[in-house]
C-alpha positions as CSV (number, residue, x, y, z in Angstrom):
1,X,3.4,21.4,-18.6
2,X,1.8,18.3,-17.3
3,X,1.3,18.3,-13.6
4,X,0.0,15.5,-11.4
5,X,-3.7,15.6,-10.9
6,X,-7.0,14.0,-12.1
7,X,-6.8,12.5,-15.6
8,X,-3.0,12.0,-15.5
9,X,-0.9,8.9,-15.8
10,X,2.1,9.0,-13.6
11,X,5.4,7.0,-13.6
12,X,7.6,7.3,-10.6
13,X,10.0,5.7,-8.3
14,X,9.5,5.7,-4.6
15,X,10.9,4.6,-1.3
16,X,8.6,4.2,1.7
17,X,9.9,4.0,5.3
18,X,8.7,4.1,8.8
19,X,9.6,7.2,10.9
20,X,12.3,5.1,12.5
21,X,14.1,4.9,9.1
22,X,13.2,1.3,8.4
23,X,12.7,0.9,4.7
24,X,9.5,-1.0,3.9
25,X,9.6,-0.9,0.1
26,X,11.5,0.8,-2.7
27,X,11.0,0.6,-6.5
28,X,14.4,2.1,-7.5
29,X,15.9,-1.3,-8.3
30,X,13.0,-2.5,-10.4
31,X,13.3,-2.7,-14.2
32,X,10.0,-0.7,-14.8
33,X,8.8,2.1,-12.6
34,X,5.3,1.8,-11.2
35,X,2.7,3.7,-13.3
36,X,-0.8,4.6,-12.2
37,X,-3.7,6.9,-13.1
38,X,-4.2,9.6,-10.5
39,X,-7.4,9.1,-8.6
40,X,-7.9,5.4,-9.7
41,X,-7.9,4.2,-6.1
42,X,-4.6,2.3,-6.4
43,X,-2.6,4.6,-4.1
44,X,-3.1,5.8,-0.6
45,X,-5.2,9.0,-0.5
46,X,-2.5,10.8,1.5
47,X,0.2,9.8,-1.0
48,X,-1.9,11.1,-4.0
49,X,-2.6,14.4,-2.1
50,X,1.2,14.8,-1.4
51,X,2.2,14.4,-5.0
52,X,-0.6,16.4,-6.5
53,X,0.9,19.3,-8.5
54,X,4.3,17.8,-9.0
55,X,5.7,17.3,-12.5
56,X,8.3,15.2,-14.3
57,X,11.7,15.7,-12.8
58,X,10.4,16.7,-9.4
59,X,11.6,14.9,-6.2
60,X,9.9,15.0,-2.9
61,X,10.0,13.7,0.7
62,X,6.9,13.8,2.8
63,X,5.3,12.1,5.8
64,X,1.8,10.7,5.7
65,X,-0.1,10.4,8.9
66,X,-1.6,7.1,9.8
67,X,-5.2,8.3,9.2
68,X,-4.2,9.2,5.6
69,X,-2.2,6.0,5.1
70,X,-3.5,2.6,6.2
71,X,-5.7,4.1,8.9
72,X,-5.5,4.3,12.6
73,X,-5.2,1.0,14.6
74,X,-8.7,0.0,15.8
75,X,-9.2,-2.4,18.8
76,X,-12.6,-3.4,17.2
77,X,-10.6,-5.1,14.4
78,X,-9.1,-7.6,16.9
79,X,-11.3,-10.7,17.1
80,X,-11.3,-13.7,19.4
81,X,-12.3,-17.1,18.0
82,X,-12.6,-20.5,19.7
83,X,-9.6,-22.6,18.9
84,X,-11.8,-25.5,17.8
85,X,-12.9,-23.5,14.7
86,X,-9.4,-24.0,13.3
87,X,-9.4,-27.8,13.5
88,X,-6.0,-29.4,13.7
89,X,-4.3,-26.6,11.8
90,X,-0.9,-25.6,13.2
91,X,-1.1,-21.9,14.3
92,X,1.5,-19.5,15.6
93,X,1.6,-15.8,16.3
94,X,2.6,-13.8,13.3
95,X,0.9,-16.1,10.8
96,X,-1.3,-14.4,8.2
97,X,-4.5,-16.3,7.5
98,X,-7.3,-15.5,5.0
99,X,-10.9,-15.3,6.2
100,X,-14.2,-14.5,4.5
101,X,-16.1,-11.5,5.6
102,X,-19.9,-11.4,5.7
103,X,-20.1,-10.7,2.0
104,X,-17.7,-13.5,1.1
105,X,-14.8,-11.2,0.3
106,X,-11.3,-12.4,1.4
107,X,-10.0,-10.6,4.4
108,X,-6.4,-11.2,5.7
109,X,-5.8,-11.4,9.5
110,X,-2.7,-11.9,11.6
111,X,-2.7,-14.4,14.4
112,X,-1.7,-12.2,17.4
113,X,-2.0,-14.6,20.4
114,X,-3.0,-18.1,21.3
115,X,-4.2,-18.1,24.9
116,X,-5.8,-21.3,26.1
117,X,-8.6,-22.4,23.7
118,X,-8.7,-19.0,21.9
119,X,-7.2,-17.6,18.7
120,X,-6.7,-13.8,18.7
121,X,-6.8,-12.4,15.1
122,X,-5.9,-8.8,14.2
123,X,-7.7,-7.6,11.1
124,X,-6.0,-4.2,11.1
125,X,-3.6,-3.6,8.2
126,X,-0.1,-4.3,9.5
127,X,0.8,-0.7,8.9
128,X,-2.3,0.7,10.6
129,X,-1.4,3.4,13.1
130,X,2.0,4.0,11.6
131,X,3.3,7.3,10.0
132,X,4.9,6.6,6.6
133,X,7.8,8.6,5.0
134,X,7.8,8.6,1.2
135,X,10.6,9.8,-1.1
136,X,9.5,10.1,-4.7
137,X,11.2,10.8,-8.1
138,X,8.5,11.7,-10.7
139,X,9.6,10.3,-14.0
140,X,6.7,11.0,-16.4
141,X,3.3,12.7,-16.2
142,X,1.0,12.2,-19.2
143,X,-2.7,12.5,-20.0
144,X,-4.3,9.2,-18.9
145,X,-5.7,8.7,-22.5
146,X,-2.3,9.3,-24.2
147,X,-0.8,6.4,-26.0
148,X,2.8,5.5,-25.1
149,X,5.4,6.9,-27.5
150,X,7.3,4.2,-29.3
151,X,11.0,5.2,-29.1
152,X,12.5,2.4,-31.2
153,X,11.2,-0.2,-33.7
154,X,10.7,-3.5,-31.9
155,X,13.1,-6.3,-32.8
156,X,11.8,-8.9,-35.2
């Protein structure tokens, strides 16, 4: 029996919500379920930990603490910039802008406030500090190196 863990390719459907019940994302209406290799870094560590040991056909509901999701909200990630650095660009609270960090990598930030002559940008992930509730339906668990099984001849 294949169970979720290192070296496994997993196909699943999920719904992620806030503790309030507000649904943030769901894959149930998509044509193809998401598939990932356990431990490849594409999923939140808390999510991988929660589904570890499940197998095809299992369903689950679990809460991920902020620290195991998108991190805790950090005041140090809120920066203040002089307004003149943005030129004539129209800015408004809630806008997402892309900045370059010291290494040149792209870093998104949300305009939080525009007090006189200043632009306040929050570089925390928008879900930082929030508990997340996941509901999952595990569809398939295979060895990561396994080739997909062809169920029908392709149309010619």
